[in-house]
N, C-alpha and C positions, 0 to 999 in steps of 0.2 A: 498587464502583468504587475502584480505588486512589487515594490522596490525590494523588498527582502528577497523575493524569488529570483528576480533579475540579478541579484549579487551572487546567489548561490549558482545560478546557471552559467554565471561569467566564469566561474571556477571549474567547471565541468571538464573532464577528460577521460580518456580511455587508456587503461593501463592492461599490460599483458601479465597473467598470472600463470601458475603451473597449471591450472585448469582452463585457461583460454582468456580471451580479452573481455574486459567489462568496463562499461561507463559509470563513473562515480564522480562525487565532489565532496570536499571536506568543509564543514561550517562550524565556527566556533574555535575555542581554545584548544590547542594540540594536546595539552596536559590534562584536558577534562576527561571524564569517563565517556566512552563512545558508545553510539547507538546506530546500528544500521537500520535504514529506513526502506521499506518494501512495498512497492506500488501494486495495484490491482490490474485488472483487465483494461486494455485500451491505454495503458499507462505509459511509463517511462521516468527517467531521473526527475523530470519536472514535476510529476505527480507525487514522486517519492518525497521530494522537497516540500510540497505542500502538506504532505502528511505531517512532516516534522514542524512546520510553522504552526499549522493547526492545533497540534497536541502540545507543543512546547513553547510556542510563542518565540520570544527572544531570549529564552533561558541560557545564560552563560555557563551554567553548571555541567551541560551536555554537549558533547562534541558530536554533531549529526553527521552521518554519512548516506546521504541519499544515493540511489544506484538505480541503473537500468537492468531489469531481469534479461536473460537471453530471449532474443526475438523483438526487443523493443529498443527503438532508436539506435544508440552506439554500441549495444551489445548483440553480437551475432547468435543466432539460435542454434547452429549447427553442434551437435553432440552434447547438448546440455538442456534436453527436452523436459527430463522428469524433474520433480521437486528435489529427489535426492541429488542429482547432478547439479542442480543450482545451488543447493545448500553448500556442496564441495566448493562451487565457485565462489560464494560469499566468504568461505574459510581461506581460500586462495587470495582473495582481496586482503583480508586481514594480515596475512603473511607479507604480502608486498608492502602494507602500510606499517608493519611491525607492530601490530596491535594484537596483544596476547588474548584479551577478553573484551567483549561487547555485548551490549544488550542488543536486542532486535525488535523491531515493531513493524507490523505488517497490516495491511488493509485489504479486504475482499479476496481476490485471486491470489494476493501474495501469501495468503495464510499458509497453504501447504509447504512451501518452500522454507518459510520461517519456522514452521513445526519441526521439519526435518533438520534444519540447523541445530535447533535446541536439543533434538534427540541424538544427533549424529556427533555433536561436538559438546559435550556436556561439560567439559573443562573450560570451554571458550565462550559459552553463552551465559552471560551474568543474569539476564532477565528476558522474558518473552511477554510481548504485548500484542493482543489480537484484536483489531478493531474492525467489526463487521466481516469477520473472516470465514472463507470456506474452510472447514476442518475435517470434512469426510466427503463421500461421494456426493457429487452434484450433477445429475443429468441435465444436459442443456436442452432447454426448450426449443421446440421447432421454429417458434418466431424468432428466436435469438440467431439460430443457425442462419434463417433466410435473411435476417438484417445483416449478419456479417457477410453472406454472400454478396448482397447489393452494395455494401460498403467497399468490398474487394473490387467490384466493377466500377464504381465511382471513384475509387483512389486511383485510377489510371489516367483521370482527366484532373489536371490541376484547376481548371475553370469550374468543374463541378464541386469540387472541395471548397473554393473560393465562394461559391454561390451559396452552398450549405452554411459556411462559417458566417456570412453576411446575414443570412436569415436568422441564425441564431443569436448573433449580436443585436440585431434589430428588436427583438423580443426576448430577452434572457429570462424573463420571468415565465413564459410560456415554455421555454426550453427546460427550466428548472422544476416546472410543475410535473414533468415527466417522472421526476424522482421524488418530489414532495407532494403527495396527493391532497394533503390537508391544507386548503385555502389559508386558514388562520395561521398555520405554522410557516407557509410560504411567506405570508404577509410579516411574520416575526423575523425570518431570516433576511428578507429585503431591508428591512429597517436596521439591521445589525451592522454597523459601520466596519466590522472586521470579518464577520462571517460571509457576508454578501460578496465582497471582492474576492475572497477564497474561492467561494462557489463559482462564480463567474470565470475565475482563472481555470478551474477545473474544467468547465464546459468548453471553454476556447481551446484548451489543450488538445482536445479530441481531434480538431482540425489541424493541427499543426504537425506536418510530418506524418500524416496518416498512413500512408504506405509503410513507414517504418514501425509502426505500431500493430500492424495486422498479423504478421507471423507469430509474434508471441501471443496475441490475443486468441488466435485459432489453436495454436497448440495448448493454451490454457484449457479452452473448452474440451480438447481431446483428453487431456490429462485428468481434468476433474470428472470426467464420465467414466474413468477406470477404476475398476475394483483394485484397492491397494492395501497392504497390511498397515494397520494403524502403529504409529511410532509413540504414541501417547505415554506408554508405560516407561519409555526410556527418558522422559523429560524430568529433569530433577531441579531445574531452576525456579525462582518465584515466576508465576504466571498471571497476568491479568487479561481477562477476556471482557470486552465491551461489546455490546451488541443490541440493536434496536429490536423491541418486542414485535414490531409490526413489518420487520424486512421482508419484501416479498422476492427479493433477488437470491438471498442467501437465508433461508429459514432459520428462525430462532433455534431450532433444534441442532444446529451446528454449534452453537454455543453451549447448549445443555450437555451435548455429548462430549465436548472437550472438558467442560467443568467437571463432569462425572468421572471421567478417565485419566485426567492429569492430575496426580495427587497433590500437586502444588498449586493448583489453580483456584483463583478466585473470580466469580463472575459478578459483573455490574450490568443487568438489563437496564435499558434506556427506554423509559416509557413514552409512548406515542411516537416513537422514532421508527424511520424506515431504513433504506439501506445507506443513505448519507447521513446518518446520525451524527458523523463528525461535524457536520456544517450546521445542522438544525439545533444540535445541542451542543455548540462549541465550548462554551464556559464549563459545563459540567464535565465533559469528557477531559478537557485540558486540566482541570482540577484533579481528576482521577489519575490521570497518567502522572501529572506533577507529584503527588502525594505518593503513588507507588514507587517511583524512582527514587523519591527521597527517602523513603522507607528502607529501601534495599540499596542506598548509597554504597554501603561497605562492599556489596557485591560487585556493583557497576564500577567501582572505583579500582578494581584489580586490573588495569590495562597495561 
């Protein structure tokens, strides 16, 4: 675990809000503008923190608040299954922290709840950043459903999880190749002294407390497969969409649809990038996010 991630995780706690309990941590100057960090599938507060470390580095100008969505790690699922209910929970967390206004940044399956937060809490959402995010209907492939079923079975055995983790650690490049199909790009990431440890931390996190990640992951697959009304027209805050042009998990069309229907949106396609664009194109994305937040500093500062 990178030292910066370890420090954030040491501060994690569960707080009870008007919408139920949620696991979170605060990182950075308490007087700085706040940014909620929202993880994807098989995630949790640790992966939310990784999102912040990757996109913002050690930026002291932003107070990051990584969290676990319902069904992940320290945040129970009950009663908070839909993206709307999860957005309400985020607002409840801000209430408890006495934060009036915050930016929100999400990755992958965290997209729908972040989008709902921006739409439902227009006066409280300073900016919206979507990285490789689901933004519309995403039917779950049969292979993924079967894999989740197998993981549910394996998660009942601590020894099975330990064996899987050991195999992944023995050959992290092989594990990463499932997400980075281009050998040249994989080689480039392995040589990156910042991106590669973050990628390894992401891979390793999947085996840590796996049973506590599966309820949220299974719920995500169910929610993403449902037809739902688009809240895009209600979003008024500055919006940045970053998406790999070759993403096989969340097709690039998701980024295009959001860009075309959110009137404040700007889209940055990441060339030659797949679903883990955040790690394969770390510096490019970090520069984009930093510039975007700086450009809208006046909005994010109203906390």
